[in-house]
C-alpha positions as CSV (number, residue, x, y, z in Angstrom):
1,X,5.4,-58.3,-20.1
2,X,5.8,-57.2,-16.5
3,X,6.2,-58.6,-13.0
4,X,4.1,-60.2,-10.3
5,X,4.3,-59.1,-6.7
6,X,7.4,-61.3,-6.1
7,X,9.2,-60.0,-9.2
8,X,8.6,-63.1,-11.3
9,X,8.3,-62.3,-15.0
10,X,4.8,-62.2,-16.4
11,X,4.0,-63.4,-20.0
12,X,0.7,-62.4,-21.5
13,X,-1.3,-64.1,-24.3
14,X,-4.5,-63.0,-25.9
15,X,-7.1,-64.6,-28.2
16,X,-8.6,-61.3,-29.4
17,X,-6.4,-61.1,-32.5
18,X,-6.1,-64.8,-33.4
19,X,-6.9,-65.4,-37.0
20,X,-9.8,-67.6,-38.1
21,X,-9.2,-71.3,-37.7
22,X,-8.9,-72.0,-41.5
23,X,-6.1,-69.4,-41.7
24,X,-4.3,-70.4,-38.6
25,X,-1.3,-72.7,-38.9
26,X,-1.6,-74.4,-35.5
27,X,1.9,-75.8,-35.7
28,X,3.4,-72.4,-36.2
29,X,1.3,-71.1,-33.3
30,X,2.7,-73.7,-31.0
31,X,6.2,-72.9,-32.1
32,X,5.6,-69.2,-31.4
33,X,4.3,-70.0,-27.9
34,X,7.3,-72.2,-27.1
35,X,9.7,-69.6,-28.5
36,X,8.1,-66.9,-26.4
37,X,8.2,-69.0,-23.2
38,X,11.8,-70.1,-23.8
39,X,12.8,-66.5,-22.9
40,X,11.5,-67.1,-19.4
41,X,11.7,-70.8,-18.4
42,X,15.2,-70.5,-17.0
43,X,13.6,-68.7,-14.0
44,X,10.2,-68.7,-12.3
45,X,7.5,-67.0,-14.3
46,X,3.8,-66.3,-14.5
47,X,1.4,-66.5,-17.5
48,X,-1.7,-64.3,-17.9
49,X,-4.1,-65.5,-20.6
50,X,-6.8,-63.1,-21.8
51,X,-9.5,-65.5,-23.0
52,X,-11.7,-62.8,-24.6
53,X,-11.7,-63.1,-28.4
54,X,-11.8,-66.9,-28.8
55,X,-14.8,-67.8,-30.9
56,X,-16.1,-70.6,-33.1
57,X,-14.2,-69.0,-36.0
58,X,-10.7,-69.2,-34.5
59,X,-11.1,-71.9,-31.8
60,X,-8.5,-74.7,-32.2
61,X,-9.7,-78.3,-32.1
62,X,-9.6,-80.4,-28.9
63,X,-7.1,-82.7,-30.5
64,X,-4.7,-79.8,-31.1
65,X,-5.1,-78.6,-27.5
66,X,-4.3,-82.1,-26.2
67,X,-1.2,-82.4,-28.3
68,X,-0.1,-78.9,-27.4
69,X,-0.4,-79.6,-23.7
70,X,1.9,-82.7,-24.2
71,X,4.4,-80.6,-26.2
72,X,5.0,-78.3,-23.2
73,X,7.3,-80.6,-21.2
74,X,8.6,-80.4,-17.7
75,X,10.9,-77.5,-18.3
76,X,8.0,-75.3,-19.0
77,X,5.7,-76.5,-16.2
78,X,8.4,-76.7,-13.5
79,X,9.2,-72.9,-13.5
80,X,5.6,-71.8,-14.2
81,X,4.3,-70.6,-10.8
82,X,0.9,-69.3,-11.8
83,X,-1.5,-69.3,-14.8
84,X,-4.1,-66.5,-14.5
85,X,-7.1,-66.9,-16.9
86,X,-9.0,-63.6,-17.4
87,X,-12.6,-63.5,-18.5
88,X,-13.2,-67.3,-18.5
89,X,-16.3,-68.7,-20.3
90,X,-18.4,-71.8,-20.0
91,X,-16.2,-73.3,-22.8
92,X,-13.2,-73.1,-20.5
93,X,-15.1,-74.8,-17.7
94,X,-16.1,-77.6,-20.0
95,X,-12.6,-77.8,-21.4
96,X,-11.1,-78.1,-17.9
97,X,-13.5,-81.0,-17.1
98,X,-12.5,-82.8,-20.3
99,X,-8.8,-82.4,-19.7
100,X,-8.9,-83.1,-16.0
101,X,-7.6,-86.7,-16.4
102,X,-4.6,-85.4,-18.3
103,X,-3.7,-82.5,-16.0
104,X,-1.7,-83.2,-12.9
105,X,-3.1,-82.0,-9.6
106,X,0.0,-80.0,-9.0
107,X,-0.4,-78.1,-12.3
108,X,-4.1,-77.6,-11.7
109,X,-3.4,-75.8,-8.5
110,X,-1.5,-73.2,-10.4
111,X,-4.5,-72.1,-12.4
112,X,-6.6,-69.2,-11.2
113,X,-9.6,-67.6,-12.9
114,X,-10.4,-63.9,-12.8
115,X,-13.6,-62.3,-14.0
116,X,-12.3,-58.8,-14.1
117,X,-8.9,-57.2,-14.9
118,X,-8.9,-55.3,-11.6
119,X,-8.5,-58.7,-9.8
120,X,-5.1,-59.0,-11.3
121,X,-3.8,-56.0,-9.2
122,X,-3.7,-58.2,-6.1
123,X,-1.2,-60.5,-7.7
124,X,0.6,-58.5,-10.4
125,X,2.1,-55.1,-11.1
126,X,-0.9,-54.3,-13.3
127,X,0.4,-51.0,-14.7
128,X,3.3,-52.9,-16.3
129,X,1.0,-55.2,-18.3
130,X,0.3,-54.5,-21.9
131,X,-3.4,-55.3,-22.2
132,X,-5.0,-55.3,-25.8
133,X,-7.6,-52.5,-26.2
134,X,-10.2,-55.1,-27.2
135,X,-9.7,-56.8,-23.8
136,X,-10.0,-53.4,-22.0
137,X,-13.3,-52.6,-23.8
138,X,-14.7,-56.0,-23.1
139,X,-13.8,-55.7,-19.4
140,X,-15.7,-52.4,-19.2
141,X,-18.7,-54.0,-20.9
142,X,-18.7,-56.7,-18.2
143,X,-18.5,-54.1,-15.5
144,X,-21.5,-52.3,-16.9
145,X,-23.4,-55.5,-17.3
146,X,-22.7,-56.6,-13.7
147,X,-22.8,-53.2,-12.1
148,X,-24.6,-54.7,-9.1
149,X,-21.7,-57.1,-8.4
150,X,-18.5,-55.0,-8.2
151,X,-15.2,-56.8,-8.1
152,X,-13.3,-56.8,-4.8
153,X,-11.2,-53.7,-4.3
154,X,-7.4,-54.0,-4.7
155,X,-5.4,-53.7,-1.5
156,X,-2.8,-50.9,-1.6
157,X,-0.5,-49.9,1.3
158,X,-1.4,-46.6,2.9
159,X,1.0,-43.8,1.9
160,X,3.4,-42.7,4.6
161,X,6.9,-41.3,4.9
162,X,9.6,-44.1,5.3
163,X,10.6,-45.3,8.7
164,X,14.1,-44.3,9.8
165,X,15.0,-48.0,9.7
166,X,13.3,-48.6,6.3
167,X,15.4,-50.8,4.0
168,X,13.0,-51.6,1.1
169,X,11.5,-49.1,-1.3
170,X,13.9,-46.2,-0.4
171,X,16.8,-44.8,-2.4
172,X,20.5,-45.7,-2.0
173,X,21.1,-42.1,-0.7
174,X,18.5,-42.6,2.0
175,X,20.1,-45.8,3.1
176,X,23.6,-44.2,3.1
177,X,22.4,-41.3,5.2
178,X,20.7,-43.6,7.7
179,X,23.7,-46.0,8.0
180,X,26.6,-43.6,8.8
181,X,27.7,-43.1,5.2
182,X,28.0,-46.9,4.5
183,X,27.8,-47.3,0.7
184,X,26.7,-50.9,0.6
185,X,23.1,-51.2,1.9
186,X,22.8,-53.5,5.0
187,X,20.3,-55.8,3.4
188,X,22.5,-56.3,0.4
189,X,25.6,-56.9,2.5
190,X,23.8,-59.4,4.8
191,X,22.3,-61.5,2.0
192,X,25.5,-61.6,0.0
193,X,27.5,-62.5,3.0
194,X,25.1,-65.4,4.0
195,X,24.8,-66.7,0.4
196,X,28.6,-66.5,-0.1
197,X,29.2,-68.5,3.0
198,X,26.4,-71.1,2.6
199,X,24.7,-70.9,-0.8
200,X,27.3,-70.8,-3.6
201,X,26.8,-74.5,-4.5
202,X,23.0,-74.6,-4.1
203,X,21.4,-75.8,-7.3
204,X,19.1,-73.3,-8.8
205,X,20.2,-70.4,-6.6
206,X,18.1,-67.3,-7.4
207,X,15.9,-69.3,-9.7
208,X,13.8,-71.2,-7.2
209,X,11.0,-69.6,-5.3
210,X,10.8,-68.9,-1.5
211,X,7.7,-68.7,0.7
212,X,5.9,-65.4,-0.1
213,X,4.8,-65.1,3.5
214,X,8.3,-65.6,4.9
215,X,9.8,-63.1,2.4
216,X,7.3,-60.5,3.5
217,X,8.0,-61.2,7.2
218,X,11.8,-60.8,6.6
219,X,11.1,-57.5,4.8
220,X,9.0,-56.3,7.7
221,X,11.7,-57.1,10.2
222,X,14.3,-55.3,8.2
223,X,12.1,-52.2,7.7
224,X,11.5,-52.1,11.5
225,X,15.2,-52.3,12.2
226,X,15.0,-55.7,13.9
227,X,17.7,-58.4,13.6
228,X,17.4,-61.1,10.9
229,X,19.2,-64.4,11.1
230,X,18.7,-66.3,7.9
231,X,19.8,-69.5,9.7
232,X,16.5,-69.4,11.6
233,X,14.6,-70.0,8.4
234,X,16.4,-73.1,7.1
235,X,16.0,-72.1,3.5
236,X,18.9,-70.7,1.5
237,X,16.4,-69.4,-1.1
238,X,15.0,-66.9,1.5
239,X,18.1,-64.5,1.4
240,X,18.3,-65.0,-2.4
241,X,14.6,-63.8,-2.7
242,X,15.3,-60.9,-0.3
243,X,18.2,-59.8,-2.4
244,X,16.2,-59.7,-5.6
245,X,13.3,-58.0,-3.8
246,X,15.6,-55.3,-2.5
247,X,16.8,-54.5,-6.0
248,X,13.3,-54.5,-7.5
249,X,11.9,-52.1,-4.9
250,X,14.6,-49.4,-5.4
251,X,12.8,-46.2,-6.5
252,X,15.3,-46.0,-9.4
253,X,17.0,-49.1,-10.9
254,X,20.6,-49.7,-9.8
255,X,21.7,-49.0,-13.4
256,X,19.6,-45.8,-13.5
257,X,16.9,-44.8,-15.9
258,X,19.4,-42.7,-17.9
259,X,21.4,-45.7,-18.9
260,X,18.4,-47.7,-20.3
261,X,18.6,-46.6,-23.9
262,X,22.4,-46.9,-23.9
263,X,22.1,-50.5,-22.7
264,X,19.5,-51.4,-25.4
265,X,22.1,-50.5,-28.0
266,X,24.6,-53.1,-26.8
267,X,23.5,-55.6,-29.5
268,X,24.4,-53.2,-32.3
269,X,28.0,-52.9,-31.0
270,X,30.7,-55.0,-32.7
271,X,31.4,-58.2,-30.8
272,X,35.0,-57.4,-29.9
273,X,34.0,-54.0,-28.5
274,X,31.1,-54.9,-26.3
275,X,33.1,-55.2,-23.1
276,X,34.6,-51.8,-23.7
277,X,31.1,-50.4,-24.3
278,X,29.9,-51.8,-21.0
279,X,32.8,-50.0,-19.3
280,X,31.9,-46.8,-21.0
281,X,28.2,-47.0,-20.0
282,X,29.1,-47.7,-16.4
283,X,31.4,-44.6,-16.3
284,X,28.2,-42.4,-16.4
285,X,26.7,-44.0,-13.3
286,X,26.7,-42.1,-10.0
287,X,29.6,-43.1,-7.8
288,X,27.3,-44.7,-5.2
289,X,25.4,-46.8,-7.8
290,X,28.7,-47.9,-9.3
291,X,30.0,-49.1,-5.9
292,X,26.9,-51.1,-5.1
293,X,26.8,-52.5,-8.6
294,X,30.4,-53.6,-8.4
295,X,29.8,-55.3,-5.1
296,X,26.7,-57.2,-6.4
297,X,28.2,-58.2,-9.7
298,X,31.4,-59.4,-8.0
299,X,29.3,-61.7,-6.0
300,X,27.3,-62.9,-9.0
301,X,30.6,-63.7,-10.7
302,X,31.5,-65.9,-7.8
303,X,28.2,-67.7,-8.1
304,X,28.8,-68.3,-11.9
305,X,32.2,-69.8,-11.1
306,X,30.4,-72.5,-9.1
307,X,28.0,-73.3,-11.9
308,X,29.0,-76.9,-12.2
309,X,27.3,-77.3,-8.8
310,X,24.6,-74.6,-8.8
311,X,23.7,-74.7,-12.5
312,X,23.7,-70.9,-12.6
313,X,26.2,-69.7,-15.2
314,X,26.4,-66.1,-16.2
315,X,23.6,-66.5,-18.8
316,X,21.1,-67.9,-16.4
317,X,22.0,-65.3,-13.7
318,X,21.5,-62.6,-16.3
319,X,18.0,-63.9,-17.1
320,X,17.2,-63.6,-13.4
321,X,18.8,-60.3,-12.7
322,X,18.5,-58.4,-16.0
323,X,15.1,-56.8,-15.2
324,X,16.1,-56.4,-11.5
325,X,19.0,-54.0,-12.5
326,X,17.4,-51.9,-15.2
327,X,13.9,-51.0,-16.4
328,X,12.4,-48.0,-18.2
329,X,11.1,-44.9,-16.4
330,X,7.7,-45.4,-18.0
331,X,5.8,-48.7,-18.4
332,X,7.6,-52.1,-18.6
333,X,10.4,-53.4,-20.8
334,X,9.2,-54.9,-24.0
335,X,9.9,-58.5,-25.0
336,X,12.4,-57.2,-27.6
337,X,14.3,-55.4,-24.9
338,X,15.0,-58.6,-23.0
339,X,17.8,-59.6,-25.3
340,X,20.0,-56.5,-24.9
341,X,19.2,-56.2,-21.2
342,X,20.1,-59.7,-20.5
343,X,23.2,-59.6,-22.7
344,X,24.4,-56.5,-21.0
345,X,24.0,-58.1,-17.6
346,X,25.7,-61.3,-18.8
347,X,28.7,-59.3,-19.9
348,X,29.0,-57.6,-16.5
349,X,28.9,-61.0,-14.7
350,X,31.2,-62.9,-17.1
351,X,33.7,-60.2,-17.6
352,X,33.5,-58.7,-14.1
353,X,37.2,-58.1,-13.7
354,X,37.6,-56.3,-17.0
355,X,34.4,-54.3,-16.9
356,X,35.0,-52.8,-13.4
357,X,38.8,-52.6,-13.3
358,X,39.4,-49.3,-15.1
359,X,37.3,-47.1,-12.8
360,X,38.3,-48.8,-9.6
361,X,41.9,-48.3,-10.6
362,X,41.2,-44.6,-10.3
363,X,40.1,-45.0,-6.7
364,X,36.4,-45.4,-6.9
365,X,35.0,-47.6,-4.1
366,X,33.6,-51.0,-5.1
367,X,33.8,-54.7,-4.4
368,X,37.4,-55.1,-5.4
369,X,39.9,-54.4,-8.1
370,X,41.3,-56.4,-10.9
371,X,44.1,-56.3,-13.5
372,X,43.0,-54.2,-16.5
373,X,43.0,-55.8,-19.9
374,X,40.4,-56.9,-22.3
375,X,40.6,-60.4,-23.6
376,X,38.0,-62.3,-25.6
377,X,34.8,-61.1,-27.1
378,X,31.3,-60.5,-25.9
379,X,28.5,-62.9,-25.1
380,X,26.1,-64.0,-27.7
381,X,23.9,-66.3,-25.6
382,X,20.5,-65.6,-24.1
383,X,18.1,-67.1,-21.5
384,X,17.4,-70.1,-23.7
385,X,21.1,-70.9,-24.3
386,X,23.8,-72.3,-22.0
387,X,25.4,-68.9,-21.5
388,X,29.0,-70.2,-21.9
389,X,31.4,-67.7,-23.5
390,X,34.8,-67.6,-25.1
391,X,37.9,-66.0,-23.7
392,X,39.4,-66.1,-20.2
393,X,38.3,-63.7,-17.5
394,X,40.3,-61.8,-14.9
395,X,38.0,-61.9,-11.9
396,X,38.5,-59.6,-8.9
397,X,37.4,-62.5,-6.6
398,X,39.8,-65.3,-5.7
399,X,40.3,-67.5,-8.8
400,X,38.5,-70.8,-8.9
401,X,39.0,-73.7,-11.4
402,X,37.0,-73.3,-14.6
403,X,33.9,-75.3,-14.3
404,X,32.5,-75.1,-17.9
405,X,33.8,-75.7,-21.3
406,X,33.6,-72.5,-23.3
407,X,32.2,-72.1,-26.7
408,X,33.3,-69.8,-29.5
409,X,31.3,-66.6,-29.9
C-alpha cells in the first residue's frame, strides 16, 4: 500500500501466491477483495494488479470473473481512479475482448497496462509499494529477455535548493523563516480560508479529484511566489487538493515520525481513555507542529459539522487525512496500520475542543481555545463505517446544530 503522484491511496494485488484452483474458495477470495477495498472506497484510490503468477493451475473460471465484476458495484468503481495492470499476457488481452460488452467505456479508460515495474514510477511513489519478490524476479527476467527494448526512463525533477518563495516540499521552519515568523503556512491559510467561506457544504469535499494539470499549475504559482485566486478556477476541489498536496509533500509529517509508533498504539488503549491519550501524544509535538495541526483540525471539525450537506463526517475525513498527517520514516504504512492511524485522526477531528484545549490553555498558539473537559468515549468506526460517535463535543469553533444522530460506542 502506498500513494500515487496525487496522494491517492494505492492498493496492490498479486497472483503469484494464489493457491491452485481446486484449493481456492472463490467466494472467500471475493469477500477478501471486497473487504480490502472497503478500507479505501470512501476516497479516491488506485489499484495495481501484478498479473505474474496466474496459470492454468490457479486461474478462476470466466463465469466467476463475470460474477465478480458484477459484485463490485458503483461504490467501488466510482472512487477507483486508475487500474494499473503489470506484466499483462495474451490471456488478459483475450479476456478484455470477451468482457468488452460488459465493461463501460468510462471504466475501460481507467485501465492501463505496464510491461515493466519501472513504468509505474511515472504514476506512483514506487518506493512505497510492497512488490512480491516473485514479481521482482520475473520483471528482471523480462528485462534480460528484452534487453534491446529498454523501458522508457522515469522522469525525476532535477535536484536544486528550494526557491526563497518555495511553498511545497519544504519544512515548516523554512516557511516560518521566509514568512516573517508566521506559524501558519501561507498555502494552508489560503486554502482553509477559501474552503471555509465557499466549500463547507460541498458534497464530497476532499474526496473528489481535481484536475492534475491544474493542481500542478497552482503549485508552480505558489512556489514562484505568484498570486493565486481560487475563484479563477471555478472548482472548489482545487484548493481542497492543494491542501492535501501541501501536507503530503512536507519533508516530515505534521504529526512527526517520532509519534508514529505511539499513534499505532491507540487501539490498545481503553475506550474511555483514548481522548486523553491523544492529548498526551500531542504534548510531545514541537510547538510549531502543534499550532499548525490545531489550525487544520479545527477547520476539519467545522467541515464535519456540516456533514449533513457535504457527507464528510469525522470518519470519512479521517480516511482522507490519516496518511496525510502521519507516515513512517521508512517505507509505507501497512494495511494493518490504517485502522489506528485513521482512528487517531478521527478522534482529533471529532473531539477537537477536548484534545487541543489543555495545551492551548497554557498559552501555546493554535487555531483557538475551548473549555477543557472530557465527555464521551473514543471512536470505534473506520473508513467503511459511518463514523458517527457517542458523546457531545466542545468545539473551539462557533457551535452549529448537530447534523447526525450519534451511535453508542
